[in-house]
C-alpha positions, -999 to 999 in steps of 0.1 A, spaced: -114 -441 199 -95 -422 226 -63 -424 206 -79 -407 176 -97 -380 197 -64 -372 214 -47 -370 180 -74 -348 166 -70 -323 195 -32 -325 192 -33 -316 155 -56 -286 162 -34 -274 190 -2 -280 172 -11 -255 145 -21 -230 171 13 -235 188 31 -229 155 11 -197 150 20 -185 185 57 -191 179 55 -170 147 38 -142 166 64 -141 194 91 -139 167 72 -111 150 66 -91 182 102 -95 194 119 -87 160 97 -56 155 93 -45 191 109 -11 184 80 -3 160 56 -6 189 77 15 213 91 -15 230 74 -48 240 68 -59 276 59 -94 289 23 -83 294 22 -70 258 33 -104 245 7 -121 266 -20 -98 253 -9 -103 217 -11 -141 221 -43 -141 240 -63 -116 219 -50 -132 187 -63 -167 196 -96 -163 177 -78 -160 144 -53 -187 153 -82 -211 162 -100 -202 130 -69 -209 108 -61 -240 128 -97 -252 121 -92 -248 84 -59 -267 84 -72 -295 107 -102 -303 85 -83 -325 60 -62 -343 86 -94 -350 105 -110 -367 74 -78 -387 69 -80 -396 106 -114 -411 100 -101 -431 70 -72 -443 92 -96 -466 109 -94 -488 78 -58 -480 69 -25 -492 82 -7 -467 105 24 -466 83 2 -456 53 -16 -429 73 18 -416 85 30 -413 49 -1 -393 39 3 -371 69 40 -366 62 32 -351 27 3 -330 40 22 -316 70 54 -309 51 36 -289 25 14 -270 50 42 -263 74 65 -251 46 39 -227 34 33 -215 70 71 -209 74 72 -189 41 43 -167 51 56 -162 86 91 -152 76 82 -131 45 56 -113 66 82 -105 92 105 -92 65 81 -70 47 61 -56 76 86 -27 84 83 -15 48 45 -19 44 33 -13 79 8 -41 77 6 -79 70 9 -86 33 -23 -96 16 -36 -108 -18 -23 -77 -35 12 -92 -33 2 -115 -62 -3 -86 -85 33 -76 -79 46 -112 -81 39 -110 -118 71 -91 -119 93 -109 -93 124 -90 -100 108 -57 -91 88 -72 -63 120 -83 -45 141 -54 -55 135 -37 -21 153 -65 -3 190 -65 1 211 -96 -6 216 -101 31 179 -100 37 172 -124 9 198 -149 22 188 -145 59 151 -148 49 157 -180 29 177 -195 57 151 -185 82 124 -202 62 145 -234 60 152 -234 97 117 -226 107 103 -253 85 128 -278 99 119 -269 135 82 -271 132 84 -303 110 105 -320 136 79 -309 161 53 -326 140 74 -358 139 76 -361 177 42 -347 186 19 -359 158 36 -386 137 45 -406 167 9 -408 177 -1 -418 142 23 -448 141 9 -460 174 -28 -460 163 -47 -493 167 -80 -505 153 -108 -492 175 -133 -516 191 -162 -499 174 -154 -488 139 -187 -469 132 -190 -454 166 -154 -440 163 -162 -428 127 -193 -409 139 -176 -393 168 -147 -381 146 -171 -369 120 -189 -348 146 -156 -334 159 -147 -325 123 -181 -307 120 -174 -288 152 -144 -272 135 -170 -250 120 -172 -231 153 -136 -219 155 -135 -214 118 -165 -191 118 -158 -177 153 -189 -190 170 -226 -189 162 -232 -152 165 -243 -130 136 -207 -117 129 -183 -141 112 -146 -143 118 -127 -113 106 -93 -96 112 -108 -69 134 -118 -94 161 -83 -94 175 -79 -57 179 -75 -48 216 -52 -18 219 -48 19 209 -13 9 199 -18 -3 163 14 -23 163 1 -45 191 -31 -51 171 -11 -60 140 11 -84 160 -21 -102 172 -33 -108 137 -26 -142 123 -8 -134 90 -20 -166 73 -56 -158 81 -51 -123 69 -38 -135 36 -66 -160 31 -92 -134 43 -80 -109 17 -87 -134 -11 -123 -137 0 -131 -100 -3 -157 -95 -31 -150 -75 -62 -185 -61 -58 -170 -29 -46 -202 -9 -47 -217 -29 -19 -187 -25 4 -184 -1 33 -220 9 34 -220 33 64 -251 51 53 -280 49 29 -266 56 -6 -287 87 -11 -275 102 22 -239 93 15 -242 108 -20 -257 140 -6 -229 144 19 -203 138 -8 -218 163 -32 -217 189 -4 -181 182 3 -171 183 -34 -192 213 -44 -170 238 -62 -189 270 -71 -178 293 -99 -156 320 -85 -140 351 -99 -116 351 -69 -94 322 -80 -59 337 -82 -40 331 -114 -5 320 -104 9 314 -139 19 339 -165 5 320 -194 -25 296 -198 -7 268 -218 27 263 -204 49 233 -211 45 210 -181 71 187 -166 57 165 -138 82 149 -114 66 121 -94 91 115 -66 95 81 -49 88 83 -12 96 120 -6 80 129 27 73 165 37 98 163 67 128 154 46 118 176 16 117 207 37 151 200 54 177 223 39 205 198 47 189 166 34 171 181 4 186 216 -2 172 218 -37 136 210 -28 140 234 1 150 263 -23 124 252 -49 97 258 -22 111 293 -16 112 301 -53 79 287 -64 44 278 -53 46 256 -22 16 236 -9 24 231 27 -6 211 40 -6 185 13 -11 147 17 -6 115 -3 -38 96 -8 -21 62 -2 10 43 7 18 26 -26 31 38 -60 5 22 -81 -23 39 -61 -4 72 -59 0 74 -96 -37 71 -102 -44 98 -75 -19 122 -91 -28 117 -128 -66 109 -125 -75 129 -94 -88 97 -80 -85 89 -43 -68 56 -34 -88 26 -21 -70 8 8 -81 -27 0 -76 -27 -38 -56 -10 -65 -77 1 -94 -46 -3 -116 -52 -40 -112 -83 -36 -134 -74 -21 -167 -110 -21 -178 -117 3 -149 -87 25 -153 -97 30 -189 -128 48 -177 -108 73 -155 -102 108 -166 -64 117 -166 -44 149 -167 -23 138 -198 -53 128 -219 -72 160 -211 -41 180 -219 -38 161 -252 -74 170 -260 -65 206 -254 -35 210 -276 -6 193 -258 11 170 -283 44 156 -270 34 133 -241 62 112 -226 70 93 -194 105 86 -181 110 58 -156 141 38 -148 122 7 -138 99 -18 -155 69 1 -169 49 -32 -169 51 -36 -132 17 -36 -115 -1 -30 -148 14 5 -150 18 4 -188 -19 -3 -194 -27 28 -173 -1 51 -189 -9 41 -224 -46 33 -222 -59 59 -197 -32 86 -200 -27 84 -237 11 85 -232 25 68 -263 62 74 -256 74 55 -225 111 55 -217 118 28 -192 145 4 -182 145 -14 -216 152 20 -232 186 21 -216 217 -1 -222 224 -29 -196 254 -9 -184 230 18 -171 208 -7 -152 229 -4 -120 204 -11 -93 179 -37 -84 150 -15 -95 167 -5 -128 183 27 -139 193 53 -113 176 86 -112 207 106 -123 208 87 -156 170 89 -162 167 126 -153 197 134 -175 180 115 -204 148 135 -198 167 167 -198 187 159 -230 155 148 -248 136 179 -238 164 204 -246 180 189 -277 151 172 -295 125 193 -314 95 196 -291 60 206 -302 49 232 -276 31 230 -253 43 196 -242 37 173 -212 66 153 -198 65 132 -167 93 116 -147 88 88 -121 119 85 -99 129 53 -81 163 57 -63 146 67 -31 128 33 -29 142 5 -7 169 -7 -7 181 29 -14 209 18 -36 226 52 -44 263 62 -47 262 88 -19 271 83 17 264 116 35 240 103 61 239 73 84 203 66 74 201 50 38 168 66 31 182 101 37 211 93 14 187 84 -13 166 115 -9 197 136 -10 209 119 -41 176 124 -60 174 160 -47 208 167 -63 196 152 -96 166 175 -95 187 205 -87 209 198 -118 178 195 -140 163 228 -129 195 247 -130 202 234 -165 167 242 -177 170 278 -164 198 284 -190 175 274 -219 148 293 -237 122 267 -225 124 280 -189 101 310 -194 73 288 -209 76 258 -186 59 247 -154 77 221 -133 56 202 -107 72 182 -80 48 157 -62 57 125 -44 39 92 -51 37 87 -13 58 93 18 81 67 35 62 41 56 94 28 73 109 62 83 109 75 109 102 46 132 78 48 161 49 65 143 17 46 136 12 39 99 -22 56 101 -7 88 114 -10 119 92 28 124 94 31 92 73 11 108 45 23 145 47 41 153 14 52 184 -4 38 197 -37 59 224 -54 52 243 -87 83 259 -102 94 274 -135 95 306 -155 57 307 -158 53 311 -120 45 347 -114 59 349 -78 66 327 -48 34 317 -30 26 295 0 -7 277 -2 -16 266 33 -50 252 25 -55 214 30 -54 191 0 -42 158 -13 -28 142 -45 -63 139 -60 -66 177 -60 -37 183 -84 -60 177 -114 -86 203 -107 -61 228 -93 -38 226 -124 -65 224 -150 -82 254 -134 -50 274 -139 -49 263 -175 -86 272 -180 -94 237 -190 -126 218 -181 -121 196 -151 -157 185 -145 -149 148 -151 -125 148 -121 -153 144 -96 -130 136 -67 -107 165 -74 -110 200 -59 -94 233 -69 -72 242 -39 -71 278 -51 -109 283 -52 -117 303 -21 -153 290 -20 -145 253 -23 -141 229 6 -105 224 15 -97 190 29 -71 162 27 -81 126 25 -59 95 26 -63 58 31 -40 34 49 -43 -4 51 -81 -8 55 -86 26 71 -89 62 62 -85 98 74 -99 132 67 -82 164 77 -93 201 74 -90 233 94 -117 221 118 -100 188 129 -89 154 119 -105 119 120 -88 86 116 -111 55 112 -100 19 111 -123 -5 92 -108 -36 108 -113 -23 143 -146 -6 132 -139 24 153 -122 57 155 -84 56 162 -80 93 166 -103 124 165 -98 161 171 -121 190 166 -152 189 145 -173 158 153 -190 160 119 -158 149 103 -165 113 111 -197 113 90 -182 133 62 -152 110 60 -173 78 60 -196 92 33 -166 102 12 -150 68 16 -183 50 8 -187 70 -24 -152 60 -34 -162 24 -34 -196 31 -51 -177 49 -78 -152 21 -82 -180 -5 -84 -198 15 -111 -167 17 -134 
C-alpha cells in the first residue's frame, strides 16, 4: 500500500514541478515586461500560483490514480506501458502549451485561451506573425522541453511503477487509493468554500505581469473552454433594471441644433482606411509617420480617441457596427449574431451608397471576417489575397500595403464609380512580423508604420489631383494599437488603446481638433450624424460632436475594462475582481460596470 500511496503523491507533485519549471522560464524570459524580476518576485510568482498548479495537477493525476488502482491486479510492466503512453501524450501537450504561451505572450499581453482555436482554422494566418527563427526555436524548445520532462518521468515515476509489488490487502489498498483519488476534488475545486477555482485566485500584485506569470497557462486554457455562451447571465454587477437605467443615462443623446457640420456636403464619397496597429504615439510623430502627422493638421483630428479592443476581429466590429468589444469573446465567431448588428456600410447602402468594396491583402476568411463583411456589412466586392497574383503575395500575411493601396487607388480613379460610393481598406503590413522593405528605424514596428504611412501619403496626394477629391471624405482609424510596443507598460493601460482618428478630404470644411473623449464604437453615430442619416440602431455609439451627449471612451483588455472621460479614469479587472487604477470621479466605477454588463446582456439577446 505504501508504495502506491507514495507513487500517487509523486505523480501529483511531479506535475506541479513541471508547471513550476514552466513558470520560471516564463518569468525569466519576459522579465523586462515586468520591469525586471527579483528572486523575491519569482518566489511570489511560484507561491501564489500554486492553487492553479494544484488544481491542474489534480485533473491530470485523476486518470493515473485510477490506473494505479488497477495496477493491483496488473503486472508492473503492463502498468508501466500504459503510463508511458499517458505521460508522453500529456507531457508533450504541456510542453506545447508552455512554449507557445511563452512565444505569444509578448504579442498578446495575456496567456492564450480558447479563442486561439477560432484563428487556427486558418493556420497560415495564425502563425504569420512568427518569424522563421521563432518557429524553429519554438519547435526545438518544445522537443527539448518534452524530452527533459519525460526523462524526469522515467526516473521519478516509471522507476517506482516497475518496482510495484502486490499489496497484502488488495481491497484495503483499493479503498485507500479510491479515497485519495476522491480527495483530488479538493485541489481541483480549490477547497470547499463557496467560490470555485478560477484564474483570479492567484492575483497578488499591482504589477499585472507578476499576476500573469503566476497563472498556470494550462488551467487558463482549460478554464476558457468552460465559460458559458449564456452571455446575458455573465458579469452581473447590478440588478438588470439598475444597470439598464445607468446605461440609458450614459448613452442618452438629446436632439441638438448645436452639432457643428464639419463637411461641405451631406453625401460625400467615403474611403475608410482601417490601419493595422497604428497607435496614437507613433501616428503623431512627424518622423515616424510624417503623412499621418500632416493629415491631422489638414483635417479633423480626434485626439482623445481609443480602440475598443486589442484584436482586429473585435476592432472591425467596433468600427463598422459601433459595437464595443467583449474581452472574453469575439462576436465575429458567431455569424448568427453579427447578422443582427447594424453596420455603417449597410446603412449607407440603404441611403443611396451603391459601390461598396473592401480591400485587404490577407485572407478575408480569417476569423469569420467574410461572413461579417458580406452578411452584416452588405459588401459584395471583396478584394483580398486571392485577387492578386502569387507574385504579389510577398509576405506571410499576404499582399503588402503598397500593392493593395495602389490597387484601391487605381480602381477608384480609373473605373467608373457610382457616386456616392463607400470603399474600405484594411491594411496589414504593420502587423507582426513587420515584413516591410524599409529599414529606417532600429525598431521593426516603426519601420512598418513608416512604410504604410508612405503608402497612405501617396494615395492622398494622388487623389488630390483628381476630380473625386472635392466630393470625398477619407477616414483613417486603426483597428487597435500595438500591444507589444513600447515595452514596460501594462496591457490594461490607456496608452495601449490610445489611437488616432482623422477625417480628411475635399469635403472637410476646415481643420478641426476634436478633444472630446470617444472610442471606435462612436464613429458610426458621429459619421452618420454628419450625413444626416438615422443612427438610432447603433445603441452603443455616440455622436462625439453633439455638445449635449456624454463623452466617454471605453475599452476592454483581456477580461477587464476601462472607462475614461473628463472627470477621471477607471480600470477594472474581472480576474482580480477589483480596481487596478482609478482617478477622479468615484462614480465612474459604477458607470463602467453597468456599461460592461449591458454589453453582455445585449450580446446574449442577439
